[in-house]
Backbone as ProteinMPNN parsed JSONL, in Angstrom:
{"seq_chain_A": "MEAAALLMVLALLLALLVQPVCMSYTHTVMRHAAAEAIRVAATSKDDEVVRSFVQRRLEAVPSVSLFHVGGKQDWHIDIFRATDARTTTVCVSGHLRPLPVLGAVATMACKRDAMGVCVEESVTSDVRPEWLEGDYESWMSCW", "coords_chain_A": {"N_chain_A": [[32.852, 24.398, -18.365], [30.786, 25.704, -16.998], [28.631, 24.367, -18.04], [28.921, 21.794, -16.992], [28.475, 22.253, -14.277], [25.853, 23.182, -14.422], [24.624, 20.908, -15.418], [24.871, 19.159, -13.232], [23.247, 20.469, -11.357], [20.775, 20.313, -12.653], [20.462, 17.51, -12.659], [20.222, 17.052, -9.909], [17.851, 18.478, -9.369], [16.087, 16.939, -10.918], [16.217, 14.52, -9.533], [15.059, 15.361, -7.138], [12.471, 15.73, -7.999], [11.711, 13.205, -8.922], [11.705, 11.376, -6.741], [9.425, 12.023, -4.935], [7.365, 11.381, -6.71], [7.731, 8.632, -7.114], [7.303, 7.664, -4.497], [4.663, 8.469, -4.175], [3.392, 6.934, -6.153], [3.762, 4.338, -5.113], [2.272, 4.537, -2.708], [-0.27, 5.0, -3.813], [-0.815, 2.615, -5.256], [-0.804, 0.828, -3.11], [-2.982, 1.802, -1.573], [-5.151, 1.46, -3.358], [-5.066, -1.316, -3.698], [-5.696, -2.149, -1.098], [-8.282, -1.089, -0.868], [-9.66, -2.523, -2.86], [-9.362, -5.032, -1.775], [-11.073, -5.008, 0.372], [-13.545, -5.346, -0.791], [-13.247, -7.972, -1.67], [-12.985, -9.219, 0.792], [-15.54, -8.966, 1.731], [-16.934, -11.018, 0.58], [-15.524, -13.299, 1.11], [-14.533, -15.42, 3.656], [-12.055, -16.309, 4.236], [-8.976, -15.236, 5.16], [-6.526, -15.625, 3.913], [-7.102, -15.788, 1.223], [-7.795, -13.158, 0.713], [-5.36, -11.91, 1.346], [-3.66, -13.006, -0.641], [-4.87, -11.916, -2.865], [-4.33, -9.184, -2.486], [-1.522, -9.284, -2.531], [-1.139, -9.961, -5.2], [-2.037, -7.633, -6.485], [-0.16, -5.844, -5.515], [2.068, -6.464, -6.943], [2.351, -4.676, -8.934], [3.979, -2.697, -8.068], [7.231, -1.769, -8.608], [10.214, -3.674, -7.896], [12.28, -1.924, -7.008], [14.49, 0.077, -5.195], [13.616, 2.717, -4.815], [10.883, 2.501, -4.986], [10.055, 0.117, -3.621], [11.413, -2.113, -1.218], [12.646, -5.353, -0.322], [11.051, -7.294, -1.473], [8.37, -9.724, -2.081], [8.109, -10.761, 0.483], [8.274, -8.648, 2.214], [5.92, -7.179, 2.25], [3.305, -6.449, 4.411], [0.2, -7.486, 5.311], [-2.757, -6.816, 6.826], [-5.923, -7.802, 7.969], [-8.821, -6.653, 9.338], [-11.817, -7.42, 10.744], [-14.998, -6.265, 11.708], [-16.962, -7.182, 14.568], [-19.663, -7.355, 13.99], [-19.644, -7.89, 11.328], [-19.934, -5.904, 9.443], [-18.164, -3.821, 8.958], [-14.945, -3.499, 7.571], [-11.42, -3.435, 7.74], [-8.46, -2.947, 5.965], [-5.042, -3.122, 6.126], [-2.017, -2.21, 4.695], [1.443, -2.517, 4.543], [4.879, -1.643, 3.972], [8.29, -1.22, 2.842], [10.539, 1.307, 1.667], [13.428, 2.694, 0.068], [14.618, 5.787, 0.055], [16.15, 8.24, -2.182], [19.457, 9.508, -1.479], [19.445, 12.321, -1.205], [16.823, 13.052, -0.539], [16.492, 11.4, 1.563], [16.992, 12.237, 4.194], [14.917, 14.064, 4.625], [12.674, 12.403, 4.254], [13.115, 10.659, 6.361], [12.644, 12.291, 8.556], [9.951, 12.839, 8.192], [8.644, 10.387, 8.051], [8.259, 7.053, 9.504], [11.135, 5.064, 10.229], [13.202, 2.208, 9.829], [15.464, -0.615, 10.025], [15.159, -1.67, 7.457], [14.43, 0.463, 5.849], [12.517, 3.341, 4.894], [9.319, 3.303, 6.31], [6.267, 2.582, 4.791], [2.801, 2.973, 4.837], [-0.588, 2.087, 4.325], [-4.002, 2.346, 4.97], [-7.298, 1.235, 4.766], [-10.669, 1.652, 5.487], [-13.944, 0.434, 5.414], [-17.514, 0.16, 5.08], [-18.903, -2.899, 4.515], [-21.321, -4.055, 4.339], [-24.555, -2.816, 4.108], [-26.687, -1.269, 6.611], [-29.386, -1.873, 6.356], [-29.503, -4.336, 5.163], [-30.377, -7.581, 5.738], [-29.631, -10.761, 7.31], [-26.908, -13.037, 6.441], [-23.983, -13.599, 4.408], [-23.942, -16.343, 3.724], [-26.635, -17.099, 4.033], [-27.809, -15.592, 2.008], [-26.578, -16.721, -0.223], [-27.609, -19.281, -0.131], [-30.189, -18.901, -0.971], [-29.987, -18.673, -3.689]], "CA_chain_A": [[32.795, 24.324, -16.925], [29.449, 26.087, -16.557], [27.7, 23.324, -18.458], [29.051, 20.689, -16.043], [27.784, 22.663, -13.048], [24.424, 23.23, -14.739], [24.173, 19.528, -15.534], [24.733, 18.622, -11.878], [22.074, 21.1, -10.75], [19.605, 19.706, -13.295], [20.335, 16.135, -12.16], [19.711, 17.15, -8.542], [16.436, 18.862, -9.461], [15.356, 15.776, -11.417], [16.118, 13.579, -8.409], [14.084, 15.909, -6.188], [11.136, 15.551, -8.566], [11.415, 11.782, -9.128], [11.443, 10.671, -5.481], [8.029, 12.121, -4.498], [6.505, 10.671, -7.652], [7.879, 7.203, -6.82], [6.614, 7.396, -3.233], [3.226, 8.638, -4.415], [2.934, 5.763, -6.903], [3.688, 3.217, -4.179], [1.118, 4.764, -1.833], [-1.498, 4.851, -4.596], [-1.048, 1.188, -5.507], [-1.143, 0.205, -1.826], [-4.337, 2.219, -1.193], [-6.113, 0.81, -4.239], [-5.074, -2.75, -3.385], [-6.439, -2.311, 0.155], [-9.696, -0.809, -1.128], [-10.211, -3.661, -3.59], [-9.372, -6.189, -0.875], [-12.27, -4.927, 1.215], [-14.629, -5.967, -1.563], [-13.028, -9.425, -1.632], [-13.245, -9.657, 2.166], [-16.986, -9.003, 1.932], [-17.484, -12.279, 0.085], [-14.676, -14.422, 1.49], [-14.174, -15.477, 5.083], [-10.677, -16.772, 4.316], [-8.046, -14.112, 5.078], [-5.442, -15.947, 2.985], [-7.585, -15.422, -0.107], [-7.683, -11.697, 0.643], [-3.933, -11.576, 1.301], [-3.109, -13.338, -1.958], [-5.422, -10.931, -3.782], [-3.558, -7.948, -2.292], [-0.166, -9.559, -3.019], [-1.175, -9.902, -6.665], [-2.156, -6.219, -6.862], [1.077, -5.151, -5.15], [3.113, -6.767, -7.917], [2.475, -3.509, -9.805], [5.045, -1.846, -7.517], [8.528, -2.348, -8.995], [11.156, -4.021, -6.823], [13.388, -0.974, -7.08], [14.507, 0.65, -3.847], [12.825, 3.951, -4.774], [9.481, 2.125, -4.873], [9.833, -0.907, -2.6], [12.526, -3.028, -0.953], [12.282, -6.522, 0.468], [10.305, -8.276, -2.248], [7.042, -10.119, -1.613], [8.126, -11.067, 1.906], [8.23, -7.419, 3.009], [4.561, -6.654, 2.354], [2.529, -6.921, 5.553], [-1.211, -7.242, 5.025], [-3.604, -7.146, 7.971], [-7.354, -7.671, 7.726], [-9.58, -6.55, 10.582], [-13.265, -7.442, 10.509], [-15.791, -5.917, 12.88], [-17.704, -8.339, 15.083], [-20.965, -7.43, 13.345], [-19.358, -8.221, 9.93], [-20.357, -4.806, 8.574], [-17.023, -2.959, 8.663], [-13.675, -4.195, 7.383], [-10.244, -2.59, 7.557], [-7.301, -3.62, 5.395], [-3.821, -2.331, 6.293], [-0.89, -2.694, 3.899], [2.663, -1.785, 4.868], [6.104, -2.116, 3.344], [9.443, -0.333, 3.008], [11.253, 1.8, 0.5], [14.681, 3.35, 0.402], [14.666, 6.989, -0.776], [17.442, 8.743, -2.624], [20.169, 10.157, -0.37], [19.076, 13.722, -1.074], [15.558, 13.151, 0.184], [16.471, 10.452, 2.671], [16.899, 12.959, 5.473], [13.558, 14.621, 4.719], [11.752, 11.271, 4.441], [13.335, 10.127, 7.706], [11.972, 13.173, 9.507], [8.511, 12.832, 7.972], [8.094, 9.027, 8.115], [8.967, 6.1, 10.357], [12.275, 4.427, 9.575], [13.829, 1.108, 10.552], [16.638, -1.164, 9.34], [14.844, -1.918, 6.049], [14.276, 1.739, 5.146], [11.365, 4.152, 5.298], [8.084, 2.522, 6.378], [5.099, 3.148, 4.12], [1.588, 2.27, 5.269], [-1.89, 2.55, 3.861], [-5.091, 1.657, 5.65], [-8.609, 1.594, 4.229], [-11.792, 1.114, 6.247], [-15.19, 0.645, 4.694], [-18.657, -0.68, 5.403], [-19.083, -3.877, 3.444], [-22.732, -4.431, 4.305], [-25.397, -1.739, 4.62], [-27.452, -1.619, 7.811], [-30.721, -2.383, 6.033], [-29.387, -5.688, 4.628], [-30.506, -8.586, 6.789], [-29.036, -12.057, 7.022], [-25.486, -13.001, 6.177], [-23.616, -14.018, 3.05], [-24.343, -17.726, 3.511], [-28.089, -17.184, 3.828], [-28.106, -15.062, 0.685], [-26.144, -17.693, -1.227], [-28.487, -20.448, -0.115], [-31.396, -18.545, -1.722], [-29.728, -18.824, -5.098]], "C_chain_A": [[31.397, 24.653, -16.408], [28.428, 25.008, -16.909], [27.752, 22.137, -17.497], [28.339, 21.022, -14.741], [26.274, 22.694, -13.261], [23.846, 21.816, -14.846], [23.973, 18.885, -14.165], [23.498, 19.197, -11.179], [20.794, 20.508, -11.35], [19.389, 18.269, -12.83], [19.781, 16.124, -10.742], [18.236, 17.526, -8.533], [15.577, 17.702, -9.961], [15.177, 14.739, -10.311], [15.091, 14.054, -7.388], [12.657, 15.749, -6.698], [10.738, 14.079, -8.669], [11.022, 11.086, -7.829], [10.0, 10.823, -4.991], [7.06, 11.395, -5.423], [6.558, 9.167, -7.383], [7.145, 6.835, -5.534], [5.098, 7.493, -3.408], [2.65, 7.443, -5.173], [2.773, 4.56, -5.972], [2.482, 3.353, -3.256], [-0.194, 4.555, -2.576], [-1.814, 3.388, -4.861], [-1.458, 0.481, -4.218], [-2.58, 0.534, -1.424], [-5.387, 1.528, -2.063], [-6.19, -0.697, -3.985], [-5.861, -3.011, -2.109], [-7.937, -2.076, -0.062], [-10.363, -1.959, -1.884], [-10.3, -4.898, -2.699], [-10.578, -6.167, 0.051], [-13.449, -5.558, 0.502], [-14.489, -7.483, -1.577], [-13.357, -9.961, -0.244], [-14.744, -9.729, 2.461], [-17.586, -10.339, 1.52], [-16.653, -13.492, 0.465], [-14.338, -14.332, 2.968], [-12.713, -15.852, 5.291], [-9.725, -15.596, 4.117], [-6.891, -14.381, 4.125], [-5.833, -15.624, 1.546], [-7.438, -13.916, -0.305], [-6.217, -11.288, 0.546], [-3.319, -11.875, -0.066], [-3.632, -12.374, -3.022], [-4.617, -9.629, -3.698], [-2.139, -8.132, -2.809], [-0.113, -9.446, -4.547], [-1.247, -8.452, -7.14], [-0.856, -5.458, -6.578], [2.244, -5.483, -6.073], [3.288, -5.635, -8.919], [3.551, -2.544, -9.315], [6.38, -2.49, -7.879], [9.404, -2.647, -7.783], [12.443, -3.225, -6.988], [13.336, -0.19, -5.777], [13.747, 1.97, -3.737], [11.349, 3.669, -4.537], [9.227, 1.176, -3.706], [11.08, -1.769, -2.456], [11.997, -4.229, -0.17], [11.496, -7.578, -0.273], [8.94, -8.594, -1.653], [6.985, -10.345, -0.11], [7.975, -9.81, 2.761], [6.821, -6.843, 3.134], [3.857, -7.283, 3.549], [1.077, -6.503, 5.323], [-2.018, -7.722, 6.213], [-5.048, -6.861, 7.621], [-8.062, -7.688, 9.079], [-11.059, -6.471, 10.225], [-13.976, -7.094, 11.808], [-16.598, -7.138, 13.306], [-19.079, -8.463, 14.443], [-20.855, -7.7, 11.845], [-19.823, -7.128, 8.971], [-19.18, -3.928, 8.138], [-15.753, -3.8, 8.574], [-12.576, -3.157, 7.163], [-9.115, -3.449, 7.003], [-6.121, -2.661, 5.499], [-2.702, -2.993, 5.5], [0.324, -1.849, 4.263], [3.859, -2.453, 4.199], [7.214, -1.109, 3.598], [9.935, 0.14, 1.655], [12.504, 2.513, 0.967], [14.813, 4.574, -0.5], [16.084, 7.342, -1.21], [18.137, 9.469, -1.477], [19.774, 11.614, -0.148], [17.812, 13.884, -0.245], [15.474, 12.195, 1.36], [16.323, 11.125, 4.02], [15.506, 13.526, 5.675], [12.548, 13.505, 4.976], [11.901, 10.668, 5.826], [12.626, 10.973, 8.742], [10.453, 13.069, 9.398], [7.879, 11.456, 8.184], [8.872, 8.193, 9.131], [10.071, 5.444, 9.545], [12.771, 3.295, 10.453], [14.991, 0.587, 9.719], [16.398, -1.398, 7.847], [14.768, -0.635, 5.226], [13.105, 2.512, 5.714], [10.117, 3.286, 5.245], [6.959, 3.273, 5.664], [3.89, 2.305, 4.498], [0.367, 2.908, 4.627], [-2.95, 1.706, 4.546], [-6.415, 2.163, 5.09], [-9.67, 0.895, 5.059], [-13.07, 1.419, 5.49], [-16.279, -0.274, 5.242], [-18.884, -1.625, 4.233], [-20.535, -4.332, 3.324], [-23.549, -3.259, 4.848], [-26.239, -2.211, 5.804], [-28.802, -2.252, 7.481], [-30.683, -3.829, 5.527], [-29.415, -6.702, 5.769], [-29.884, -9.902, 6.358], [-27.536, -11.924, 6.818], [-25.224, -13.549, 4.781], [-24.089, -15.446, 2.76], [-25.841, -17.854, 3.276], [-28.493, -16.613, 2.476], [-27.71, -16.049, -0.4], [-27.052, -18.921, -1.267], [-29.796, -20.171, -0.864], [-31.205, -18.794, -3.215], [-29.385, -20.239, -5.426]], "O_chain_A": [[30.88, 23.989, -15.509], [27.48, 24.769, -16.162], [26.717, 21.533, -17.218], [27.672, 20.165, -14.162], [25.508, 22.283, -12.389], [22.72, 21.562, -14.418], [23.008, 18.147, -13.962], [22.787, 18.472, -10.484], [19.839, 20.234, -10.624], [18.249, 17.853, -12.628], [18.956, 15.274, -10.407], [17.455, 16.954, -7.773], [14.461, 17.505, -9.48], [14.105, 14.15, -10.174], [14.34, 13.25, -6.836], [11.727, 15.644, -5.898], [9.563, 13.742, -8.522], [10.09, 10.281, -7.823], [9.387, 9.81, -4.651], [6.051, 10.856, -4.97], [5.524, 8.501, -7.423], [6.448, 5.822, -5.478], [4.348, 6.691, -2.852], [1.546, 6.989, -4.871], [1.769, 3.85, -6.034], [1.75, 2.386, -3.047], [-1.134, 3.988, -2.02], [-2.96, 2.964, -4.707], [-2.352, -0.364, -4.228], [-3.318, -0.348, -0.984], [-6.405, 1.062, -1.551], [-7.27, -1.283, -4.053], [-6.613, -3.983, -2.035], [-8.764, -2.791, 0.503], [-11.498, -2.327, -1.583], [-11.209, -5.714, -2.852], [-11.05, -7.224, 0.47], [-14.266, -6.233, 1.128], [-15.486, -8.201, -1.507], [-13.942, -11.037, -0.115], [-15.167, -10.474, 3.345], [-18.622, -10.748, 2.044], [-17.05, -14.619, 0.166], [-13.909, -13.288, 3.459], [-12.191, -15.728, 6.398], [-9.67, -15.02, 3.031], [-6.326, -13.435, 3.577], [-4.987, -15.232, 0.743], [-7.009, -13.46, -1.365], [-5.868, -10.414, -0.248], [-2.542, -11.075, -0.584], [-2.919, -12.051, -3.972], [-4.267, -9.045, -4.723], [-1.6, -7.236, -3.459], [0.839, -8.903, -5.107], [-0.576, -8.088, -8.106], [-0.496, -4.539, -7.313], [3.297, -4.85, -5.992], [4.26, -5.623, -9.674], [3.986, -1.669, -10.063], [6.637, -3.633, -7.501], [9.337, -1.951, -6.77], [13.536, -3.781, -7.093], [12.255, 0.168, -5.309], [13.274, 2.307, -2.651], [10.64, 4.492, -3.957], [8.316, 1.387, -2.905], [11.725, -2.114, -3.446], [11.012, -4.117, 0.559], [11.293, -8.669, 0.259], [8.416, -7.841, -0.833], [5.94, -10.146, 0.51], [7.583, -9.905, 3.924], [6.565, -6.076, 4.062], [3.818, -8.506, 3.682], [0.773, -5.321, 5.163], [-1.972, -8.9, 6.568], [-5.368, -5.818, 7.052], [-7.914, -8.628, 9.86], [-11.492, -5.576, 9.501], [-13.6, -7.57, 12.879], [-16.881, -8.019, 12.495], [-19.616, -9.568, 14.358], [-21.874, -7.735, 11.155], [-20.079, -7.407, 7.8], [-19.211, -3.354, 7.049], [-15.519, -4.69, 9.392], [-12.777, -2.144, 6.492], [-8.847, -4.54, 7.506], [-6.187, -1.528, 5.021], [-2.472, -4.196, 5.622], [0.25, -0.62, 4.29], [3.852, -3.648, 3.905], [7.092, -0.247, 4.468], [9.77, -0.535, 0.639], [12.617, 2.891, 2.133], [15.09, 4.432, -1.691], [17.07, 6.823, -0.686], [17.466, 9.993, -0.588], [19.772, 12.085, 0.989], [17.736, 14.74, 0.636], [14.476, 12.188, 2.08], [15.605, 10.632, 4.891], [14.971, 13.475, 6.782], [11.666, 13.648, 5.823], [10.918, 10.212, 6.41], [12.067, 10.443, 9.702], [9.747, 13.198, 10.399], [6.685, 11.373, 8.472], [9.968, 8.555, 9.56], [9.958, 5.287, 8.329], [12.764, 3.404, 11.679], [15.455, 1.27, 8.806], [17.339, -1.332, 7.055], [15.02, -0.659, 4.021], [12.748, 2.351, 6.881], [9.876, 2.607, 4.247], [6.737, 4.458, 5.911], [3.948, 1.075, 4.482], [0.313, 4.12, 4.42], [-2.8, 0.491, 4.682], [-6.625, 3.369, 4.956], [-9.584, -0.307, 5.306], [-13.258, 2.527, 4.986], [-15.998, -1.34, 5.791], [-19.038, -1.187, 3.093], [-20.924, -4.924, 2.318], [-23.263, -2.762, 5.937], [-26.471, -3.408, 5.975], [-29.304, -3.077, 8.245], [-31.724, -4.484, 5.467], [-28.564, -6.671, 6.658], [-29.642, -10.125, 5.172], [-26.962, -10.85, 6.997], [-26.156, -13.918, 4.066], [-24.582, -15.723, 1.667], [-26.273, -18.625, 2.419], [-29.436, -17.109, 1.859], [-28.424, -16.2, -1.392], [-27.237, -19.527, -2.323], [-30.442, -21.104, -1.341], [-32.167, -19.095, -3.923], [-29.131, -20.559, -6.587]]}, "name": "protein", "num_of_chains": 1, "seq": "MEAAALLMVLALLLALLVQPVCMSYTHTVMRHAAAEAIRVAATSKDDEVVRSFVQRRLEAVPSVSLFHVGGKQDWHIDIFRATDARTTTVCVSGHLRPLPVLGAVATMACKRDAMGVCVEESVTSDVRPEWLEGDYESWMSCW"}
């Protein structure tokens, strides 16, 4: 009898440890995909190229509700370029469905909608230093 109760407590503790790790993995992949996309956006004017690049990187997130729900269609990728073409921001968002134990905590800490808990990552970076003159096309024409 004691072993059955101990087993349930251990399973609950394992669930409490697994959920934050799964959420952290999803956030890490999203952040790295957005950071790499900024480098692609520096050399490509086509936002669809950048989006497909991010989609490819996001395939590292398993389609398991602890990590991500909704498949490829659920990933929302926004690219914002500054008017001076020096700063770029890439925002990646999606949804996950936490375990019931942590669902209440995640609901209080994060936004939630019909799909589940909303996860977002945004990375902003300067893609061109101030001292660099000209634009990408003029540099390419030199070569």
